[in-house]
N, C-alpha and C positions, 0 to 999 in steps of 0.2 A: 655701507654694508646693510644687508637686510636679513632678518631671521624670521622664519615661519614657526609660530608657536600657537597651537590650538588653545582655545579658551578653556578647555577642560584639562589642559596640561598644567600640572603644579608648577612647572618652570615659569609660567607667566607671572604668577603672583609671588614667586620666590626671588624677586628682583625689584629694583626700584624703577618704576615706570615713570616716564615723563611725557606729558601731552602738550602739543603745541598747535596754535592756529585753529582753535575750535570754532566752527560755524554751526548754526542751528536754524532749522527751518521747520515750521508747522505747515502741514499741507491738507487741503481739501481737494479731493479728486472727483471727477465726473465720469460717468460710464463712457469708456472708449478713449479717455484722455491718455496721451502718450508722452513720454520724455525720451528724447533721442540724443541728448547732449553728450553722453559718454560713449556713443557708438563709434563716432569717427575720431573723437579726441579722448584718449584714455583718462580715466579718473585721476585728477591731480592729487587727491588726498584719499585716505581710507574713509569709509562711511558706515554708520549704523542706521538702518531703517527699521523703525518700530511701528508695526501695523496695529492700530487700536480701534478699528471699526470693521463692519462686515464686508468691506470691499475685497476683491480678489485681484492680485497683481501677477503679471507674467513678465519675468526678466528673460530677455532673449539675448544670448551672448553672440559675439561676433562669429563664433564657430558654429552657430545654429542651435546650440543646446539651450534648453529652456528650464526655468525654475519658477514654479507657481507658489505664491505665498498668500496668506490670509490672516484673519484676525488673530492677534496674539503672537504672530511670528516676529522673531528678532533676526533681521537679515544683516549680514556683514558683507560689504563689498570692498575688496582691497584696492589700494592705490595701484594704478596701471591697468585695471580691468576695463574691458570694453563691452558695453551692453546698451540695450534700450529697454524701457519698462512701460507696459500698458496696464491700465487699471480698468476694472469692470465693476459695475454695481454701485457706484457712488450715488448718494442721495443729496438733494438740495438742502435738506434740513440738517445734514451732518455738520457739526461744528469743527470736527477734526477727524481726519482719516489716518494720518501718519505723522511721525516725527522723523526727520533725517538730520543726522549730525555728521559733519565732515571734520577730519582731524588728522594729525600726524602723531604716531605713538613711537617712542624710542625707549631703550633701556639705559642703564647708567653708563654703558660703554658708548653710547651714541648710535647704536645699531637700530635701524628701523624695525619695528615689530609688526608683522602681519598675522592675522588670526586665521587666514585661509588664503589659498592662491586663486580663488575665483568666487563670485557671489554665492553665498551659502546661508542657509537657515541655521543659525546657531542653536536656537531653542524655540519652544512655543509656550506661551503663558496665556492660556485662554482668558484668565481674569484680568490680564493687562496690568499686573501689579507694577510693572516698570513705568507706567504712565506718570506716577507722582514724581519719580526721579527725573524722568524726561522733561516734564514741565518745569521742574526746578532748574535744570540746566538751560533750557530755552530762555527762561526769565533772567538767569545770570548773564547769558551772552548778550541779551538785548537791553540790559540796563543802560541808562544814559551815560553813566560814568564808567564805560567799559575799559578805558585806559587804566583806571584805578581799581578795576574789578577783576584782574587776572587771577588773583587768589581764589575768589569765589567761583570763577569759571572752572578752574582746575579741580577745586573741591567737589563741585557739583558733577563734573565729568567722572571723577573717580567713584563717586557714589553710584552713578548710573552704571559704570563698568562693573562695579561690585555686584549690583543687582543682576546684570546680564550674566556674569560668571556664576552666580548662585543658581540661576535658571539653567544654565548649560550643564553644570555639574550635578544638578538635582535630577537630571534625566536618568542617571544610573541608580537604580534601586539599591544596588550593592553598597552605596555610600551610607545609607541611613542606619544600618546595624552597627556601623563603626564610627558614627558621627561624634559621639562623646569622646572616644579615644583620640580621634584626629584633632578635635578642638583642644584637648589637653596637651597633646604632643606639640601643637603649634604654640601654646602658651608657655611650654616648658622646654623650648628648643635648646636652651643653654644648659640644661640639666642632663646628666647621664643616667636617666631612668631606664630600667630594663623594659623592653617592649611588652613583657607580660603584664606590666601595670596598666597599659592602655587597653590590652585585651580584656583584662578584668573589669575595667570601667564599662565595657560594652557587653559583658556577660558572655563572652565567647572565648574559646581556647586560643592560644597564641598562634598556632598554625593557621587557623581559620581567619583570624585578624589579619595575618600577613597576606593570605590569599586575596581577601576582599580589598585590602589596601593596594596591593599590586594591580588588581584589576581596575580600580578606580583612578589611580594616579600614575600608573605605568612605571613605578619604581618601588623599592622596598621602603618600609618606615624609616630605617636608618639612613638610606640614601636621601629621602625626603628631608629628614632633620638636618643632614649634612648640607643639603642645598640651601636651607634657610641660614645655617651657620656661616656658610661661605659668603653669602650675600652680605650679611652683617659684617663679616670680617673684611670684605672688600671696601665697605663704606668706612670702617675704622682705619684701614690702611691709608685711604685718601684724605680723610678728614681729621685725623689725629696724629700726634707724635708718639703714640704708644709703640713699644717694641713688638716684634713679631711674637715673642713669647708671651707678653702681656695680653695681646689680642687673642692668641690661642686659648689662654686661660679664660678670658671673658666670654668666648663663644663656646666653651665647654670641652676643650681639649687639654688633657693633662700633659700630653707629650707634644712639644712644639714641632718636633721632626715629623711626627705622624700628621699633625695639622698641615704642615707644609706640603706633604705628599698628597693629601686630600685636596688642598687648595690648587695644586698644579694639575691634578686630574680634572678639576672643575673648570678652571680658566685657561689651562695650557701654559701658565706662567707661574714662576715662583712668587711668593708674597712681595719680595723686594722689587722684582721686575714690575709687578702690578702697581706698587706704590710709586714707581718712577714714571708711570704713564705708558709703559710698553704695552703692546698688543699684538695679536696674531690676526692676519686678515683671513678672508674666507678661503684662501688657498693654503692656509697654515704657515704663511711666511711671517717670520718674526720681525717686528719693527721696534727697535729700541727707543 
């Protein structure tokens, strides 16, 4: 199963992500160089392309549509996409023009996560702040003891993904007035604080906090908090012997029956069904 979740969507980071089979390439391009490997053979993994020099790249899709990229662009190409890319303006003295990372990304349910359905510029960082995290991931992948280095590879990948997500979500100027409130809410997700507390931290009224939050995250602050709670509850159901009532209390619900209703709305399953490993497929068919 595959889920499409944009990088700016809070649903992406409100779950436990798992990365597999990371590959890393550092590239130096020359004017007019072209890569056609994914034109006839669809991309076998998803990829991030980070442009860190003054080159210009043109992604041409199989349907004829084009995407032009340049310095500071963070490009995502999903598994299964078909395209060729041509670069212009590369210089001989350039040490590095781009980093490309290939990977599979899944959630805790084993569903593949795609950040877009076609090659897309996720964000632009003219100062190329991502280069430090990209270099760290490249070095982790290419260490001699790679078999014993999987932990370092995954840690470096998540650090890079976090950098990318920060850049993507930072494009929305509406986030900055409520940043203090959002960070406090994320730190206190298991507490039943009233949303007025988080609005006060931002120096805005509660209705304005709600409006900016909904614009940034596509859901209300309460829905966002419940999403975090449900993800943690799901982990506890699978990895502990705690009762449903105990888990409900740990993640901030005084009423276990209300907790179960919210859990079913989130996952389409009761907590006990989830614990037993049941799931619903993309057609909504229940599999015990």
